[in-house]
N, C-alpha and C positions, 0 to 999 in steps of 0.2 A: 537235251534242252531244246526247246523250239520257241521262238518269239512269235506271238500271235497278236495282231492289232486290228482294230476296226479300220484304221488307216495309219500307216507309218510313213512319214515323209520328212524331208529336210533334215534338220539337225537330229531329230530322234532316230531316223533310219541310219544316219551316218555314224551314230555311236554304237551300233550293234556290231560285234565282231563278225567278220566274214564267215567264220566256221559255224555260226549259229543260223539255222534255216529261219527265214522270215515268211510268215503267211499273212497276207492282208485279206481280211474277211469281206470287205466291200470293194467292188470294182471302182475304178477311177471316176466313172460317170454316175455313181450312186448319189442319192440325195444326201449331201453332207450339210444341209442348211442348219441343222440343230443337233445338239448332243443326243436328244431323244431319238431323232431319226436314225442316227448312226448306231445307237444301242439297239433299237428295235430291229434294224436291218441286219445286225450282225448275229442275232441269236440262231437263226436257221442255218447259216453257213458254218457257224461254230459247232453246232450239233453234228452236222455232216462231217466236219473235220475230225471231231472226237470219235465218231463211229469208224472212220477210216484209219485213224492213227492208234486208237485204243490206249491212251496213256494211263499210267497208274495214278498220277496226281496232276491236278490243274491248280497252279498257284496264281492267284489274282492279286496283282499289286496296285491296280488302279481302283480308287474308290467307286467310280462309276461302273467299272467292269465287273464288280462282284455280282450284281444282279444278272448280268448276261452269263457269267460263268455258272452261277447256281442254276439258272434256268436251263442252260445247255447240258449240264450233267444230270439233270433230273431223269430218272428212269434208266440211266446207263450204269449197269453193274460194274463194280470194280474201279470206277473213276472217283477218286477222292478229291473233294474241293477244299482248298485252303485259302481263304481270303486274308489279305494283309490290311489291317485297319490303321490308318494314320491320321484320322481327323477326329476332333472332339465332336460331341453332339452339340451342334450350334443352336443358338436362339433360345428355344424354350418358350414358355408362355409370356415371358417379359416382353417379347416383340409384339404380341397382340396381332389380331387380324390374320392376314395371309402368312406372316412369319410363324405364328403359332401353328397354323394348319400344316405348313411345310415341315416344321420340326416334328409334329405328331406323325406325319406320313413317313418322315425319315426314320423315326424310331420304330414304326411298324415294319419298314423294310429291313432295318437292322435285326429286329427280333426274328423275322422270317429267315433272314440269311443265317443268323446264329444257330437257329434250330436245324438248318439243313447242312451246314458246313461240318466237315470232319474235324477240323481244327480252326482256331482263330489266332492269327499272329498279330500282336500289337507292337507298335514301335517304342512304347515306354510303359513302365509300371503305372504311371499316373493315368495314362490313357486307358489301360486295362481296368483300373479301379473305377474310373469315370463311367465306362460302359457297363461294368458289372453292377453298378447302382441302378442302371436303367433296364437291364435285361439279364437273364440267366445265361452266363457264358460257361458256367460249370467248370469241369476239369479239362475242358478242351481248349482253353486259351493259354498261349505262351507269349513271352516277350522276347522279341529279337530287335534290339535297337538299331537305328540307322547308324552307319559307321563309315569310317574312312580307313583304308589300308595305309597306315602311317609308314610302313616300310617302303611301299611303292611311291606314295605321294609325300616325300620329305621335302621340306622347303630348302632352297639353296641358301646356306648360311652367309654367302658372300653378297647376296642380294638384299638391299636395304629398302626396297620399294614396298610401301604398304600394300596389303592384299585384301581383297574383298571376296567373300564367297556368298553366292546366292543359291539357295537350295530348292527353290520352287520351280514349277513348270513354266515354260515360256510359250506354251501353246494357247494361253488365254490372253485376250487383249488387256484385261485389268492388270495382270501380272507384268506384261511387257511395258505397259504404261507406268506402273509403279517403279519398275527398275529404271526406266528412262528418266523419270522425274528424279529419282534418287541420285543417279549418276550426274544429271545436269545441275541439280539444285543443292543437294545435300553433300555429296561426296567432295566437291570443291571446298566446302566449309570445314569438313573433317580434316582434309589434307593441309589446311592452313596452320 
């Protein structure tokens, strides 16, 4: 197992066990001004990494990383690409205008990725069915739900404090803002 990231910093980097090697594809001074720049800039170093390491399988768990992964493994024999799909096909034509164009482009990207992936991992049967209506996922899709190791993460029965679990990423401003708002405005109302 090897953890590969366009950039891994802060909390993300601290959650990776020390025994797992970490490779950052972009140097610290690279243009990180947009997700597009990070993704474009990481394809070439990722291809070089794959040529050096020669892995059997590349498992992509980040929705944005699928395109980078599939572009990087193109033409490299014996490297199987397996993207994990965790998002619904958003929007559709009901958004109109730019939203419809974005949804159409996203569907094209998914179809391209599905045709090139060796397997597709979906996090739910519902998600698998949703995408299967839009594209031929054939017999190469499987469902591996998100989960929690309940033997390791067991609640303390003596503790009566309410708990809250947030499962989204904290690397996007909108998510951080939503969690902050929830904790400041909504959580106190729930605790009453």
